[in-house]
C-alpha positions in Angstrom: 41.4 77.1 77.9 39.8 77.7 74.9 36.1 78.8 74.0 34.3 77.4 70.6 31.3 79.0 69.8 28.6 76.8 68.9 27.2 78.2 65.5 29.1 79.9 62.5 27.7 83.0 60.6 30.3 81.1 57.4 27.7 78.4 56.9 24.2 80.4 56.8 25.9 82.3 54.8 27.1 80.1 51.6 23.7 78.8 51.6 22.4 82.3 51.5 24.7 83.1 48.2 23.4 80.0 46.5 19.5 79.6 47.7 18.9 81.7 44.7 20.4 79.1 42.2 19.5 76.0 43.7 15.8 77.3 43.2 15.8 77.7 40.3 17.7 74.0 39.1 15.0 72.6 41.3 12.4 74.4 39.8 13.8 73.8 35.9 13.8 70.0 37.1 9.9 69.8 38.3 8.7 72.0 35.5 10.7 69.5 33.0 9.1 66.5 34.6 5.5 67.1 34.7 6.3 68.3 30.9 7.6 65.0 30.3 4.2 63.1 32.0 2.0 64.9 29.9 4.1 64.0 26.5 3.9 60.6 27.6 -0.4 60.8 27.9 -1.0 62.6 25.4 1.3 60.1 22.9 -1.4 57.0 24.8 -4.3 59.0 24.1 -2.9 59.3 20.3 -1.8 56.2 19.7 -3.8 54.5 17.7 -3.9 57.3 15.2 -0.1 57.8 15.2 0.1 54.2 14.5 -2.3 51.9 12.5 -4.9 55.0 11.7 -7.2 53.8 13.8 -6.7 50.4 12.3 -7.1 47.7 15.0 -3.2 47.0 16.3 -2.5 42.7 14.9 -0.9 41.0 17.6 1.9 38.5 16.1 2.7 35.5 18.8 3.6 32.5 16.4 6.0 32.4 12.9 2.2 30.8 11.6 0.7 33.8 12.4 2.8 35.5 9.6 1.0 33.9 6.4 2.9 32.8 3.2 5.2 35.2 1.3 3.8 37.6 -0.8 5.4 35.7 -3.9 2.8 32.4 -2.9 -0.1 34.3 -1.9 -1.0 36.5 -4.8 -3.1 34.5 -7.1 -1.7 34.2 -11.0 -3.8 37.0 -13.3 -7.2 35.6 -14.9 -6.6 35.3 -18.8 -9.7 35.7 -20.7 -10.2 33.2 -23.5 -13.5 34.0 -25.6 -15.0 30.8 -27.0 -14.5 30.2 -30.6 -17.6 31.1 -32.7 -19.6 28.2 -34.0 -21.7 28.2 -37.3 -24.8 26.7 -37.3 -25.2 24.0 -39.9 -26.8 24.7 -42.8 -29.6 22.6 -44.0 -30.1 22.8 -47.6 -33.3 22.4 -49.6 -33.5 19.1 -51.4 -33.3 20.4 -55.5 -35.6 18.5 -57.9 -34.1 16.3 -60.6 -34.4 14.5 -64.1 -36.1 11.0 -64.2 -33.5 9.5 -65.4 -31.0 10.8 -62.7 -33.1 9.0 -59.9 -31.2 5.5 -58.9 -33.9 2.5 -60.1 -35.0 0.4 -56.8 -34.3 -2.2 -58.3 -30.6 -2.4 -58.7 -29.3 -5.3 -57.6 -25.6 -5.1 -56.4 -23.1 -7.7 -57.4 -21.5 -9.4 -54.5 -17.5 -9.7 -53.6 -16.7 -13.0 -55.2 -19.0 -11.4 -58.6 -16.5 -8.2 -58.2 -13.0 -10.1 -57.8 -14.4 -12.3 -61.4 -15.2 -9.1 -62.9 -11.5 -7.0 -62.1 -9.8 -10.3 -62.6 -11.5 -13.1 -64.6 -10.0 -16.5 -65.1 -7.7 -16.7 -68.5 -7.4 -20.4 -69.6 -4.0 -20.8 -70.9 -5.3 -23.5 -74.0 -5.2 -22.5 -76.9 -8.0 -23.1 -79.3 -10.4 -22.7 -75.8 -10.9 -18.8 -75.8 -9.8 -15.3 -77.3 -6.8 -15.0 -75.0 -4.1 -16.9 -75.0 -0.9 -16.6 -72.4 2.6 -17.2 -74.4 5.6 -16.3 -71.4 8.5 -18.7 -70.5 8.9 -19.0 -67.5 12.8 -19.5 -68.8 12.9 -16.2 -70.0 11.8 -14.1 -67.0 14.3 -11.9 -65.2 14.1 -10.0 -62.2 14.6 -6.1 -61.9 17.7 -5.2 -59.5 15.3 -3.8 -57.2 12.7 -7.0 -57.5 12.6 -8.7 -54.1 13.0 -12.4 -55.3 12.4 -15.3 -52.9 15.4 -17.4 -52.5 15.5 -20.4 -49.7 19.4 -21.2 -51.2 20.7 -18.4 -52.3 23.4 -19.0 -55.7 26.4 -20.5 -55.0 29.9 -18.9 -56.7 31.5 -22.0 -58.4 34.5 -20.5 -60.6 35.8 -17.3 -60.4 38.4 -16.0 -63.2 41.2 -14.7 -62.0 41.3 -10.8 -61.6 43.0 -8.5 -63.8 44.4 -5.5 -62.4 44.5 -2.4 -64.4 48.0 -2.0 -65.0 48.5 1.9 -64.3 46.3 1.7 -61.5 48.6 -1.0 -60.0 51.7 1.1 -60.9 50.1 4.3 -59.5 49.6 2.4 -56.2 45.6 2.1 -56.3 43.2 0.3 -54.6 39.8 0.1 -53.5 36.6 -2.0 -53.1 34.4 -2.7 -55.4 31.0 -4.1 -54.3 29.0 -5.7 -58.0 25.9 -7.1 -58.3 25.5 -10.1 -60.8 22.2 -11.1 -62.1 22.8 -15.7 -62.5 19.6 -17.0 -64.7 18.3 -20.9 -63.8 21.5 -22.1 -65.5 24.3 -20.9 -63.0 25.5 -17.5 -66.1 25.4 -14.3 -65.3 23.7 -12.4 -67.5 23.8 -9.0 -65.9 26.4 -6.6 -63.7 26.5 -3.4 -62.4 28.7 -2.0 -59.8 26.2 -1.8 -56.5 29.4 0.6 -55.1 31.9 1.9 -56.6 35.5 2.3 -55.5 36.0 5.7 -56.8 38.3 4.3 -59.5 36.8 4.0 -62.9 39.1 1.1 -64.3 39.0 -0.9 -60.8 35.4 -0.9 -61.5 35.8 -2.4 -65.2 38.3 -4.6 -64.2 36.1 -6.2 -61.1 32.6 -5.8 -63.8 34.7 -8.0 -66.6 35.5 -10.7 -64.0 32.1 -10.7 -63.1 31.0 -11.4 -66.5 33.3 -15.0 -66.4 31.9 -16.1 -63.2 30.1 -19.1 -62.8 27.0 -19.6 -60.2 25.3 -22.9 -59.2 21.4 -21.6 -59.7 19.8 -20.2 -56.4 16.7 -23.0 -55.4 13.0 -21.8 -54.2 10.7 -24.5 -54.2 13.7 -27.7 -55.3 13.5 -25.4 -58.4 16.6 -23.0 -60.0 15.4 -19.5 -60.2 16.7 -16.6 -62.0 18.2 -13.9 -58.7 20.7 -11.5 -58.1 23.7 -11.4 -55.8 26.0 -9.4 -54.8 29.3 -9.8 -53.2 32.6 -7.6 -53.0 35.5 -7.8 -55.1 39.3 -6.3 -53.6 41.8 -5.0 -55.0 45.2 -4.8 -53.4 48.8 -4.9 -54.0 48.7 -8.4 -52.9 46.7 -9.3 -56.3 
């Protein structure tokens, strides 16, 4: 029967051979842990100086604590505007004038009616009753082309002569419209004509004026009486003429 020993020198030898190495590892770990604790303690004691330079720490708990952005919170620069320099009015010193330049205190000013009589006096039209006599016949009065003449009933063309188409213009196939202005007197006769808007061709304009001088009208009426006035109408030159 085999007998086994209670202990073996092999295990004790292995522990003794690694004792110094394990002791060095443990000592180094303890030193590192102590150094770490000292560093943390120093950092906590100097936190205010390191982070904010001694200023109190602002704790933000909500979005409202952030405040407006810098672009909105910044106020616009104040522009200094100088008040306009006004000059005090100068009070002039009265100057003496001659006696003949002073207005008479007893001057009587004319009334509005008296001024109207002076500006537009009544002129008698009866011969021999005064020094001024007006001898203007209403039948000879003819208005200017740009003069406004009130008309209740416009002149009505009652006769139009045939329109003579210029031969050369017709052969060349030239067409156009001519706006003619004609002065119709109280008897319905054409006293004057002019081209209001040209067709661009002289021969067509001349033919339209020649026809207009031969037209007959029923004169215009104003207040129940015939009057002289201008009329405007269009003359068309087409190849069907």
